[in-house]
C-alpha positions as CSV (number, residue, x, y, z in Angstrom):
1,X,6.0,57.3,-59.1
2,X,8.9,54.3,-60.0
3,X,10.7,55.1,-57.1
4,X,7.1,54.6,-54.5
5,X,6.3,51.8,-56.8
6,X,9.4,50.4,-55.4
7,X,9.7,50.9,-52.2
8,X,6.4,49.1,-52.1
9,X,6.2,46.4,-53.7
10,X,9.7,45.9,-51.0
11,X,7.7,46.2,-47.9
12,X,5.1,43.9,-49.9
13,X,8.5,41.8,-50.0
14,X,10.2,42.0,-46.5
15,X,6.7,41.8,-44.9
16,X,6.2,38.6,-46.4
17,X,9.3,37.0,-45.6
18,X,9.1,38.1,-42.0
19,X,5.9,36.6,-42.2
20,X,7.8,32.8,-43.2
21,X,9.8,33.0,-41.1
22,X,7.8,33.7,-38.1
23,X,5.3,30.5,-40.1
24,X,8.5,28.2,-39.3
25,X,9.8,29.2,-36.4
26,X,5.9,28.0,-35.2
27,X,6.4,25.1,-36.9
28,X,9.7,24.3,-35.8
29,X,8.4,24.7,-32.3
30,X,4.9,22.7,-33.1
31,X,7.8,20.1,-33.9
32,X,9.7,20.0,-31.1
33,X,6.4,19.9,-29.1
34,X,4.6,17.1,-30.9
35,X,8.6,15.5,-30.7
36,X,8.7,16.3,-26.6
37,X,5.5,15.0,-26.6
38,X,6.4,12.0,-28.2
39,X,8.8,11.2,-26.2
40,X,7.9,11.4,-22.6
41,X,4.4,9.4,-24.3
42,X,7.1,6.7,-25.0
43,X,8.9,6.7,-21.9
44,X,5.7,7.3,-19.8
45,X,5.2,3.3,-21.8
46,X,7.8,1.7,-19.9
47,X,6.5,2.4,-16.0
48,X,3.9,1.0,-14.3
49,X,2.4,1.9,-10.6
50,X,-0.6,-0.5,-8.7
51,X,-1.1,-1.1,-5.9
52,X,-4.1,-0.4,-2.1
53,X,-3.5,1.6,0.2
54,X,-6.3,3.1,2.6
55,X,-6.8,4.2,6.5
56,X,-9.0,1.3,8.2
57,X,-11.1,1.9,12.0
58,X,-13.0,-0.7,14.6
59,X,-14.7,0.2,17.6
60,X,-15.5,-2.1,20.3
61,X,-18.0,-2.2,23.7
62,X,-18.2,-4.0,26.1
63,X,-21.1,-4.3,29.1
64,X,-21.5,-7.2,30.9
65,X,-19.4,-8.8,28.6
66,X,-19.3,-12.7,31.0
67,X,-16.1,-13.5,29.0
68,X,-13.8,-10.0,28.9
69,X,-12.1,-7.9,27.1
70,X,-11.5,-4.0,26.7
71,X,-13.8,-1.4,25.5
72,X,-11.1,0.4,22.9
73,X,-11.0,2.1,19.6
74,X,-8.2,1.1,16.6
75,X,-7.0,2.8,13.5
76,X,-4.5,2.3,11.2
77,X,-3.0,3.5,7.0
78,X,-1.6,0.8,4.9
79,X,0.2,1.1,2.0
80,X,1.4,-1.9,-0.4
81,X,2.6,-0.5,-3.8
82,X,4.9,-0.9,-6.5
83,X,6.4,0.6,-9.1
84,X,7.8,-0.9,-12.4
85,X,10.0,-0.2,-15.0
86,X,10.6,-2.3,-17.8
87,X,12.3,-1.8,-21.3
88,X,13.7,-4.1,-23.7
89,X,15.1,-6.6,-21.3
90,X,16.0,-4.8,-18.2
91,X,13.2,-4.5,-15.3
92,X,13.5,-2.1,-12.4
93,X,10.6,-3.1,-9.5
94,X,10.4,-1.3,-6.3
95,X,7.8,-2.3,-3.8
96,X,6.6,-0.8,-0.2
97,X,4.7,-3.0,2.1
98,X,4.4,-0.8,5.2
99,X,1.5,-0.1,8.1
100,X,1.2,1.8,11.3
101,X,-1.3,1.3,14.1
102,X,-2.7,2.8,17.1
103,X,-5.1,1.6,19.9
104,X,-6.8,3.3,22.2
105,X,-9.1,1.1,25.7
106,X,-9.8,3.6,28.8
107,X,-10.4,0.6,30.7
108,X,-6.3,0.4,31.2
109,X,-6.5,1.8,34.6
110,X,-3.3,1.2,35.1
111,X,-1.9,4.0,32.4
112,X,-0.7,3.6,28.9
113,X,-3.9,4.0,27.4
114,X,-2.2,4.1,24.3
115,X,-0.7,1.5,22.8
116,X,0.9,0.5,19.5
117,X,-1.3,-1.8,17.3
118,X,0.6,-2.5,13.8
119,X,3.9,-1.4,12.9
120,X,5.6,-2.7,9.6
121,X,8.4,-1.7,7.7
122,X,9.0,-4.1,4.2
123,X,11.2,-2.1,1.3
124,X,12.2,-4.3,-1.9
125,X,13.6,-2.5,-4.8
126,X,15.6,-4.9,-7.3
127,X,16.6,-4.8,-10.9
128,X,16.6,-7.7,-13.5
129,X,17.3,-8.7,-16.7
130,X,16.1,-10.7,-19.2
131,X,18.2,-14.4,-19.9
132,X,15.1,-16.0,-21.3
133,X,11.4,-14.8,-22.3
134,X,10.3,-15.8,-18.3
135,X,14.5,-16.1,-17.0
136,X,15.9,-13.2,-15.3
137,X,18.9,-12.5,-14.1
138,X,18.7,-10.5,-10.7
139,X,19.8,-7.6,-7.8
140,X,18.0,-7.9,-5.2
141,X,17.4,-5.1,-2.2
142,X,15.8,-5.5,1.2
143,X,14.6,-3.8,4.1
144,X,12.8,-4.3,7.3
145,X,11.9,-2.9,10.6
146,X,9.3,-0.7,12.5
147,X,8.7,2.9,12.9
148,X,7.4,3.2,16.3
149,X,9.2,1.1,20.1
150,X,6.7,-1.9,21.0
151,X,5.9,-3.0,24.3
152,X,4.9,-6.3,25.9
153,X,2.4,-4.5,28.8
154,X,1.7,-7.9,30.8
155,X,3.8,-6.8,34.5
156,X,1.3,-3.6,34.1
157,X,-1.8,-4.8,33.5
158,X,-1.1,-7.1,36.5
159,X,0.0,-4.5,38.5
160,X,-1.4,-1.3,40.4
161,X,-1.6,2.3,38.7
162,X,0.5,4.9,41.1
163,X,-0.7,8.0,40.0
164,X,2.1,10.1,42.3
165,X,4.6,8.5,40.6
166,X,3.6,7.6,37.5
167,X,4.9,4.3,37.1
168,X,3.5,0.6,38.1
169,X,4.2,-0.8,41.5
170,X,3.1,-5.2,42.3
171,X,1.2,-5.3,45.8
172,X,4.3,-5.9,47.3
173,X,5.2,-2.0,46.2
174,X,7.9,-3.1,43.4
175,X,8.1,-1.2,40.6
176,X,7.2,-3.1,37.4
177,X,7.3,-1.2,34.3
178,X,6.2,-2.6,30.5
179,X,9.5,-4.2,29.0
180,X,10.6,-2.7,25.5
181,X,11.0,-5.1,22.5
182,X,11.8,-4.0,19.5
183,X,11.6,0.2,18.0
184,X,13.4,1.9,15.4
185,X,16.3,-0.4,13.9
186,X,16.3,-2.8,17.1
187,X,15.7,-5.3,14.5
188,X,15.8,-4.1,11.1
189,X,16.9,-7.1,8.3
190,X,18.6,-5.8,5.6
191,X,19.6,-8.4,2.7
192,X,20.8,-7.7,-1.6
193,X,21.1,-10.8,-2.9
194,X,22.0,-11.9,-6.7
195,X,20.1,-15.0,-8.5
196,X,18.1,-15.7,-11.6
197,X,14.0,-15.3,-11.1
198,X,11.6,-17.0,-13.1
199,X,8.0,-14.4,-14.1
200,X,6.3,-16.8,-16.4
201,X,3.0,-13.6,-16.9
202,X,2.9,-10.3,-14.6
203,X,0.8,-12.2,-11.6
204,X,4.0,-14.4,-10.6
205,X,7.0,-14.3,-9.2
206,X,9.5,-16.8,-7.9
207,X,13.5,-15.9,-7.2
208,X,16.3,-18.3,-6.0
209,X,19.3,-16.0,-4.6
210,X,22.3,-19.0,-3.9
211,X,24.3,-15.1,-3.3
212,X,22.9,-13.1,-0.7
213,X,23.7,-11.1,2.4
214,X,21.6,-10.2,5.4
215,X,22.6,-7.5,8.0
216,X,20.9,-7.8,11.2
217,X,20.3,-4.4,12.9
218,X,19.1,-4.0,16.8
219,X,20.9,-0.8,17.9
220,X,19.4,-0.9,21.6
221,X,21.5,-3.0,23.8
222,X,18.9,-4.2,26.1
223,X,17.4,-6.1,23.0
224,X,20.6,-7.8,20.7
225,X,20.4,-11.0,22.8
226,X,16.6,-11.6,21.6
227,X,17.6,-11.4,18.4
228,X,20.2,-13.3,17.7
229,X,23.7,-10.5,17.6
230,X,26.9,-11.5,18.3
231,X,28.2,-12.2,21.5
232,X,31.5,-10.4,22.5
233,X,34.6,-12.5,24.1
234,X,33.4,-10.1,26.9
235,X,30.0,-11.0,27.1
236,X,28.5,-8.7,25.3
237,X,26.2,-8.0,22.0
238,X,27.6,-6.7,19.0
239,X,25.2,-3.8,17.7
240,X,25.5,-5.5,14.3
241,X,25.5,-9.6,12.7
242,X,26.0,-10.2,9.1
243,X,25.4,-14.3,7.4
244,X,26.0,-15.5,3.8
245,X,23.3,-17.8,2.5
246,X,20.7,-18.7,0.3
247,X,17.0,-16.6,-0.3
248,X,13.8,-17.3,-2.0
249,X,11.0,-15.3,-2.6
250,X,8.0,-15.5,-3.8
251,X,5.4,-13.3,-4.9
252,X,1.9,-11.9,-6.5
253,X,0.0,-10.1,-7.5
254,X,-3.1,-10.2,-9.0
255,X,-7.0,-8.7,-9.3
256,X,-9.1,-11.4,-9.4
257,X,-12.5,-9.5,-9.9
258,X,-12.7,-6.3,-10.8
259,X,-11.8,-3.8,-7.6
260,X,-10.7,-7.3,-6.3
261,X,-7.0,-6.7,-5.4
262,X,-4.9,-9.9,-3.8
263,X,-1.2,-9.4,-2.7
264,X,1.5,-11.5,-1.2
265,X,5.1,-11.7,-0.5
266,X,7.3,-14.5,0.6
267,X,10.6,-14.5,1.9
268,X,12.8,-17.4,3.2
269,X,16.4,-17.3,4.2
270,X,19.1,-19.3,5.2
271,X,22.8,-18.9,6.2
272,X,25.1,-21.4,5.2
273,X,27.2,-21.8,7.9
274,X,26.6,-20.3,11.3
275,X,28.9,-17.2,12.2
276,X,32.2,-18.7,13.0
277,X,31.9,-16.5,16.6
278,X,28.6,-19.2,18.0
279,X,29.2,-22.3,15.4
280,X,27.4,-24.3,18.5
281,X,23.9,-22.0,19.6
282,X,24.7,-20.2,15.1
283,X,21.4,-21.1,12.9
284,X,22.4,-23.9,10.6
285,X,21.9,-24.3,7.2
286,X,18.2,-25.5,6.1
287,X,16.9,-23.6,9.7
288,X,15.5,-21.0,7.5
289,X,13.7,-17.4,8.6
290,X,10.6,-16.7,7.1
291,X,8.7,-13.5,6.6
292,X,4.7,-14.6,5.1
293,X,2.7,-11.4,3.9
294,X,-0.8,-11.2,2.8
295,X,-3.1,-8.6,2.0
296,X,-6.4,-9.2,0.1
297,X,-8.7,-5.6,-0.1
298,X,-12.0,-4.9,-1.7
299,X,-12.9,-1.2,-2.9
300,X,-16.5,-1.1,-2.8
301,X,-18.7,2.6,-3.7
302,X,-15.6,4.5,-4.8
303,X,-14.1,5.0,-1.8
304,X,-14.8,2.3,1.3
305,X,-12.4,-0.7,1.4
306,X,-13.1,-3.7,3.6
307,X,-9.6,-5.3,3.7
308,X,-7.9,-9.1,5.3
309,X,-4.0,-7.9,6.6
310,X,-2.2,-11.2,7.6
311,X,1.6,-11.9,8.8
312,X,3.4,-15.3,9.3
313,X,6.7,-14.8,10.6
314,X,9.0,-17.4,12.0
315,X,13.3,-15.9,13.2
316,X,15.4,-19.3,14.3
317,X,17.0,-16.7,16.7
318,X,14.4,-14.4,17.6
319,X,13.9,-15.2,21.2
320,X,10.4,-15.3,21.9
321,X,9.0,-16.1,25.9
322,X,5.8,-18.9,26.1
323,X,2.5,-18.3,26.9
324,X,1.4,-17.5,30.6
325,X,-1.6,-20.2,30.4
326,X,0.6,-23.1,29.6
327,X,1.5,-25.3,32.8
328,X,5.0,-26.0,32.6
329,X,7.0,-22.5,31.5
330,X,8.9,-23.5,28.5
331,X,11.3,-20.3,28.4
332,X,11.9,-18.7,25.6
333,X,13.3,-20.0,22.0
334,X,12.5,-19.3,18.5
335,X,8.5,-19.6,17.4
336,X,6.2,-19.1,15.1
337,X,4.4,-15.2,14.8
338,X,1.0,-14.4,13.6
339,X,-1.2,-11.2,13.1
340,X,-4.0,-11.2,11.6
341,X,-6.4,-7.6,10.4
342,X,-9.7,-7.8,9.1
343,X,-10.5,-3.5,8.7
344,X,-13.1,-1.6,6.8
345,X,-12.6,2.7,6.2
346,X,-11.3,4.5,3.7
347,X,-9.6,2.6,1.0
348,X,-7.8,2.7,-3.4
349,X,-6.9,0.6,-4.9
350,X,-5.0,1.2,-8.3
């Protein structure tokens, strides 16, 4: 009897001990999960993701239209997104501003009915250290280029389409094809800069970078003279050009009212001295290269959006031919470039 009682007591003690061990393990697991979840929440609060993206389309139909024009359908995708990290005195901001679009027109009887309408890649990333509540020592890197080949179709549209040989000939039978004006990495502009930024709030930023290097790349040899690439002694052009200079940039990221977002960036760059090989024709200090982009989007009915996008560029060493309608042909020279796109489509703002 005593032995039986002792066995029962011992069993009860073992069960209680085992149960206590399970409870302690469960409590430890719950504490660990809570700790991990808290750490994830703490980590997430340092990150912020904002921007706009969408798909826009437009269609034009003309019938007996005296002013002229082309029936066409245009569509393009776009995105302007910023990922920001801020903890203690350190910040890290990365922005991608990109778009790609195509246009189709059956009126182009001479061929090439599919033509590029929009094409842009602007990628910027910067790391900052807070020296003052509104001032940051900043290291910045940026990249600008385009995805697909760009063409000048002036000669094609003035020629005659020859369906048998699949190229364009003029009235005398001479072949005249479209002219390549850009492609991937032709050109591209890569900057690396060190300077200070003023950030009075989450809306505005202004940066001055007295130590800024710019690498201009053009892999397509036939285009290098158009984009100011260095010339070799034999008269050919190098694929890469390097400059040291001053960079100034500003930015706005503002939600004016609910669903209305304004994003704008401007970048100015001027070299301190002309390249050693090209002192006479090189870009001089004070002659700024300009990139200014604006995107205004408004979302309605949750999924639809209307957008206005503009791009203004001026590059001192990018040669652009004069308009054909001018009485006196001015020839290639540096010119202001401007593009404006109004779109209606599907979009999302965040």
